[in-house]
C-alpha positions as a Markdown table, in Angstrom:
| # | Residue | x | y | z |
|---|---|---|---|---|
| 1 | Met | -45.0 | -27.9 | -37.0 |
| 2 | Gly | -45.6 | -24.6 | -38.5 |
| 3 | Arg | -43.3 | -22.8 | -40.8 |
| 4 | Lys | -42.7 | -19.8 | -38.5 |
| 5 | Thr | -42.1 | -22.1 | -35.8 |
| 6 | Met | -39.7 | -23.8 | -37.5 |
| 7 | Lys | -37.8 | -20.6 | -39.0 |
| 8 | Arg | -37.9 | -19.5 | -35.2 |
| 9 | Arg | -36.1 | -22.8 | -33.9 |
| 10 | Leu | -33.8 | -22.9 | -37.0 |
| 11 | Lys | -32.7 | -19.2 | -35.9 |
| 12 | Asp | -32.5 | -19.7 | -32.2 |
| 13 | Lys | -30.3 | -22.9 | -32.9 |
| 14 | Ala | -27.9 | -20.9 | -35.3 |
| 15 | Asn | -27.6 | -18.0 | -32.6 |
| 16 | Lys | -26.8 | -20.5 | -30.0 |
| 17 | Thr | -24.5 | -22.4 | -32.0 |
| 18 | Val | -22.5 | -18.8 | -32.5 |
| 19 | Val | -23.4 | -17.2 | -29.0 |
| 20 | Asp | -22.4 | -20.0 | -26.6 |
| 21 | Pro | -18.8 | -20.2 | -27.9 |
| 22 | Val | -18.4 | -16.7 | -27.8 |
| 23 | Thr | -19.6 | -16.4 | -24.5 |
| 24 | Ala | -17.7 | -19.1 | -23.0 |
| 25 | Gln | -14.5 | -16.9 | -24.8 |
| 26 | Leu | -15.7 | -13.7 | -23.1 |
| 27 | Lys | -15.8 | -15.6 | -19.8 |
| 28 | Glu | -12.4 | -17.0 | -20.1 |
| 29 | Leu | -11.1 | -13.7 | -21.2 |
| 30 | Asn | -12.5 | -12.0 | -18.2 |
| 31 | Ser | -11.2 | -14.5 | -15.8 |
| 32 | Gly | -7.8 | -14.0 | -17.3 |
| 33 | Ser | -8.0 | -10.3 | -16.8 |
| 34 | Thr | -8.7 | -10.7 | -13.3 |
| 35 | Asp | -5.6 | -12.5 | -12.7 |
| 36 | Met | -3.9 | -9.9 | -14.5 |
| 37 | Asn | -5.1 | -7.0 | -12.5 |
| 38 | Gln | -4.2 | -9.4 | -9.3 |
| 39 | Ile | -0.6 | -9.7 | -11.0 |
| 40 | Phe | -0.5 | -6.0 | -11.5 |
| 41 | Lys | -1.6 | -5.1 | -8.0 |
| 42 | Asp | 1.3 | -7.6 | -6.6 |
| 43 | Ile | 3.7 | -5.7 | -8.7 |
| 44 | Ile | 2.8 | -2.3 | -7.4 |
| 45 | Ile | 2.7 | -3.3 | -3.8 |
| 46 | Thr | 6.5 | -4.6 | -4.4 |
| 47 | Thr | 7.6 | -1.8 | -6.1 |
| 48 | Lys | 6.6 | 0.4 | -3.3 |
| 49 | Glu | 7.8 | -2.0 | -0.7 |
| 50 | Glu | 10.9 | -1.8 | -2.7 |
| 51 | Lys | 11.2 | 1.9 | -2.8 |
| 52 | Ala | 10.5 | 2.4 | 0.9 |
| 53 | Gln | 13.2 | 0.0 | 1.8 |
| 54 | Lys | 15.9 | 2.2 | -0.7 |
| 55 | Met | 14.4 | 5.3 | 1.1 |
| 56 | Met | 15.0 | 3.8 | 4.8 |
| 57 | Ile | 18.5 | 2.8 | 3.6 |
| 58 | Ser | 19.3 | 6.0 | 2.3 |
| 59 | Glu | 18.3 | 8.0 | 5.5 |
| 60 | Gln | 19.8 | 5.4 | 7.5 |
| 61 | Lys | 23.2 | 6.3 | 5.6 |
| 62 | Leu | 22.3 | 10.0 | 5.7 |
| 63 | Arg | 22.2 | 9.8 | 9.7 |
| 64 | Ala | 25.3 | 7.5 | 9.9 |
| 65 | Leu | 27.2 | 10.3 | 8.1 |
| 66 | Val | 25.8 | 13.1 | 10.2 |
| 67 | Asp | 26.8 | 11.6 | 13.3 |
| 68 | Arg | 30.1 | 10.8 | 12.1 |
| 69 | Ile | 30.6 | 14.2 | 11.1 |
| 70 | Ile | 29.5 | 15.3 | 14.7 |
| 71 | Asn | 31.6 | 13.1 | 16.2 |
| 72 | Asp | 34.8 | 13.7 | 14.2 |
| 73 | Asp | 34.5 | 17.4 | 14.7 |
| 74 | Gly | 32.6 | 17.7 | 17.7 |
| 75 | His | 30.3 | 20.2 | 16.3 |
| 76 | Leu | 28.3 | 20.5 | 12.6 |
| 77 | Leu | 29.7 | 22.2 | 9.7 |
């Protein structure tokens, strides 16, 4: 084996020992990132649903108040 070939093989081997673990770590981080993205999406959806429910309850309370006022006096103030 020639000197250049040995140097190249040693260099490739050194790169693999560093690059392979780093690549594995990056893949693991990326998969965790997608999990976090899904969690954030779920939180946003839940928050929107809760807000919509609160608005519906507020509208129902307002409608009930208006109905009560109309029924008590027979006319709107």
